N, C-alpha and C positions, 0 to 999 in steps of 0.2 A: 643903215645897218640895223639888223635885228639883234637886240640884246635879250638874253635869257637870264632871268633872275630867279633864284630859289632861296630856300632857308636851310639851316643846318640839319634839319631832320631828314634831308635827302640822303644823308650818310655817304656822300661822295668824299673821297680823300682830297686833301689839299692839292696833291699832285694831279689828280684827275680833274678837279675844278680848273686848275691852271691850264691843262691841256684842252679842255672844252671851251675855255674863254667865257665862263659864266660867273655871275656875281652871287655870293652867298651871304645872307644876313643871318646872324646867329640868334637863336632863342637863348634865354637865360635858364640856368639850372641852379636850384637851391637845395643845399644840404643844411637844413635848419636856417640860420641867419646868413650862412655863407653863400654868396652868389658867384656864379661863373658864367661866362659866355660859352655856350656849347661849341666845342671844337676849336675854341680860341684860347681860353684860359684853362681848359681841362680836356685832356685827350680821352679817347674811349677807354684806354687801359687804366688811366687814373680814375675815370668814372666807375668802372666795374670794381676796382680795388676798394673805393669808398663804399660802393653799394654793398659789398660783401660784409661790411661792418656796421650797417645801419640797423636801427630798430624801428625807424619810421621812414617810409619811402620818400625820396627827394621829390621836389615839385619843379615845374617849369613855368615860365611866363612868356607871353607872346612878344613879338617884335612890335614896337610902337609905331603908329602912323607917321610920325615925323621922320623916322629913319628911312622909311620907304619914300617919303616925299622928297627928301634931299637927293636920294639916288635917282629917282624918277626924273626930277628936274634936270639933273646933270646930263642925262642922256637925251631927254626930249629937247633941251636947249641946243644940242648939237645935231639935231635932226634925225635921231634914231627912233626906232619903234621898239616896243618892249613887250615881252611875254613873261609873265610872272607865274611860276609853278610852285605853290606852297602846300604845306600839309593840310589835310582835310579840315574844312570849316567846322566839322563835328568835334574835332579834337583840340582846337585852339582858336583864339581870336586873331591869330596872325593873318589869316586870309582876309578877315573883315578889315583889319588895319590896312592891308594893302589896297583893298577896294576903296577905303576912305581916301587914301593918298592918291590913287588913280583919278578919282572924281575931282580932286583939287588941282590936279596937274594937267591931264590931257586924256580924257576917256576914249577919244577916237583913235589914239595911238598906243594905248596900253591895254593888253588883253590879259585878264586874270580870271581864269576859270577855277572853280573849286575842283581840285584834283581828286578828292574823295579817297585819298590814300596817304601813305607816309613811309618813311624809312627807305629801304632799297627798292621798293616799288615806285616811290616818288623819284628816286634817283634814276630808275629805268625810264620813266617818262621824260626826265630831263635829258638823258643820254639820247633818246629817240628823237626828241625835238631838235637837238643839236645836229643829229645826222641829217635830218631833212633841211635844216637851216643851211648846213654846209654844202648840201647838194644844190642850193640855190632856190629853194621853194620860197615863193613870195609870201609876204606877211598874211594876207587874207587866207590863202590856201593853208598855211601852216596853222593858223588859228582853227580853221575848220578841221584839219587833220587831228590836232590835239583833242578837240571836242569829241571827235569820234572814237579816239583811243581811250579816253577816261573811263567810260562804262565797261570797257573790255579788260581793264587792269585787274589782276588778281595776285595776291600774295598768300602763300600757304606755308606754314612752318611748324616744326615739331619743337615743343618746349621741353627742356631737360629737367627743370626743377619746379616744384609747386610752391616753393617758399614765398616767392614774390607775388604770385597770384593770390595767395592767402593774405599776405600783408596788405595788399591793395583792396581786399574785400571782394575779390572776384570769385573766390571759392571759399567754402567753410573750412575751419580748422580740422574737422573730422574728415572731410573729403581729402584734404592735403595729407593727413596722417595715413589714411588707408591707401591713397594713391602712391605715397612715398614708399610704403612697405611693399606694394605690389609692383613697383617700378613702372607706374603708369606715366606715359608721355602725353600731355594734352596737345591737341593740334589746333592752331589758331589760323584765322584768315583775316586779311585786311581787304574789305570790299564795302561798297556803299558807304564809305566814309568812316567806318568804325572797325575796331578790333573785336572779333567774335571768337568764342570757343566753339569749334565745329565738329570735333571728334576726339577720340583718345585711343591710345594703343599701348601695348606693353613693350616699351623700349623704342629706340630711335628707328631701327630698321623697319619694324612693323608700322611705325608712324609714317615713314616714307612710303611704305606700300599703300597705306590709307590714302595719302596724297596722290599717289600714282593712279589709284582707282578713280578718284575724283577727276583727275586729268583726262581719263578716258572719255568722260562725258563733257568736259570743258577743255577741249584740246587747245594747246598753244598754237598761235600763228607763227610758224617758224620762219616767215619772211621778215619778222621783226625780232629785235634783241630779246634776250632772256637774262635775268639776273639771279644770283645766288647770294645769300647773306647769312651772317652768323653773329651771335652775341659772345664775343670774347672767347671763342673756341674755334680756331682755324681748322682744327682736325674735323670738327663737326661739319663745317662748310665743305671741306674736301670730300668727306664721305657722302654728303648730299649731292655734290656735283658728279661724283662717280656713279651714284645710284641712278640719277636721272639722265645720264649721258645719252643713252639710246632714245630717250623721250624727246630730247631737244637737239638731236643730231642735225647739223646744218645751220643752226641759228647762231648768231653772234652772241657771245657770252660776256657778261660784265659781273665780276665778283665784287662784293661789298661787305662792309663791317657795320653791323647795326649799332646805333648810338644810344643816347640817353633816353629818348622819349619812349620808344617801345622797350628798350632794354630795362627800364625801370620796372616794368610790369612782368616781363618774362624771365629776367635774370640771365646769367651766363649759360652757355651750352646749347642755346637754341640754334636751329639752322633751317633754312627753307629756300623756296624758289618763288620768283615773281615773273609773270609773263603777261602777254596780251592774248586773250581768248580769240579764237576765230570768230569773225563776225557772224551773227545769226541770220 
């Protein structure tokens, strides 16, 4: 059997995880000295409620190698093969921890690529891997398919508030003040392993239009699934899904809720789309 393992930054709901039959290892979230297992001890709603009251941004810590090793051994000992899809190695040591455990257990039966992504784009990669697994794709072919999908993965989102980007030092206080007065929505991407500020627009609708313009040159592969996500604002995700409905017509859609790792920096009210670009 092929086992797919991910971490809590994939932002798949507990119900979706159970339906897919994947294992999720949680990162830890720290508000000062208070620690929580992401998605286990603290829900997204509780996280954003706490985030709204902080003066210093929360931090996260990686999954330790021994936790990966225990889970890997359990499955390898029963004759399974493992695909591990974790957040970008640029963002956390979690991927490196998983690689250490793989090398201790069974490198030939455990495939752990650097996904170079996070949040609902990572969840999209997990969802897609599960589709091919359930269609009966063999382990070597599935590993090759995932390797080909990773560089084609793109997440684009409109951010509703500049407060948390300022707190995290990603923009200056002056930029945040002017942007807030003018109603500027920054546009972020997750690609090549990191979160980047790639544009700005005045309000969410114009931000979605900016994203749509980029999608004209980086078209989605509609034979593969598409995902939409939001940070504690379901209405923003619904608006996003409605705006892009014609752009992704015919694709299978997976909605998602953005959790603590990206949510820490963009705050509530963000919404966006993740998809696989057409192969070049």
